[in-house]
N, C-alpha and C positions, 0 to 999 in steps of 0.2 A: 503496499500501500503506502503513497504516499508518492510513487513514482510514474512518471508519464511514458508511455510507451509508443510507438509511431501508430497505434490503431487510437489512442486515445488522444493525439492532435490533428487527426483525420475524421474526425467526432466532430469536433472543434470548431477547424475551418469547413465544415460539412455546416456545420448549427450559424456562424457568420456570413457564411454562402443566401443560409437563407431569411438569416434576419437582415443582409443587408444588400441583397440584390447583384448584382454579374457586374452590374456596374456603379454602385453607386463604388465597389472596395475600391481597386486600381486608380478613384479620386481620395478613396480615404489614403490611403496605402503613402502616393508619392505626395499628398497634405501633410503627412503623417513624414515624409522623411525629407520637404524641405522645411520641415518643425523642425526635425537633430542637426539639420549642416546650418541653421541660423544661430538653434545653442547650442555647438560646440564652435562654432566663430565665435561665441560672446563670450564665451566658458575661457579659450585658449587666448582671448584680447585682452581680459580683464587679469589672467598669469601672466601675460606678459606687461602688462603696467607693474607688476609690483617686483620685476628679475632688476635685481641689484646690478648686475654686467649690462642690461641696455646703459645704465648713463657712462659711462669709458667711455665709448662710444663717440657720442656728442659735440667731446674736444677736440674728437679730430677733422672733426665735421663743420665745425667752428673754424680753425682752422687751412682748410683749406679753403673756405668762405673767404679768411680772410687774403690768403698768397690767391686766389681768380680778381679780389678786388681791387690787388694792388696791380696787378696788373695789368688789369683795363683802365687803373688813374693812369698808368705809365703812358700802356694805347692811346690812351686819349692828349697825354701832353706832346709826346709826338706828331700826333693828328692837329694839337694844334699849332706846332711851331710849324708843319711844313704847311701849315693853311695864314702861317699869317706870314709866311716869305714872299712877295708876290714872282705872278710869274710860276712857283711853283707846282700848282693845280690850273690845266686844263679851263676853260674859261668857254661855257655854255655851247662846249664840241655836240653834248649829247651826253660827255664822261658820266659817268655813276661809280659810285665809292659806295660799296655796302646796299644796291638796289636804287639809294640815293643824286637825283641827279646831280648835279651841280652846277652853279650856277653862275651868271656873268657878276663881275667885280660888283660894278652897281647894283644888282639886285641882289647883292648881303647885302641882311641887316644883320645890327650887331647889337 
């Protein structure tokens, strides 16, 4: 007693089929599967919030952002120096830099 044999499971399956019908059982199973996936994702998210190993990764990401910002500032300074030299940029000949058309010197605004 107390053990489920394959015949017991077959009887339970037949009872569910009779009670709920063959059309509602796949929908119920699909809904149960979706609910379980959502529940699993949420519990993983809660577990991930409490992990102390995730904290050291953030300073490395911050350092990478600072390095990238420094590179972009250096590139902007270089481009400003080039733009300040008269005749260093072609004026209005349809040339573009990164998809931005270059304006003639009289069209530039400061």
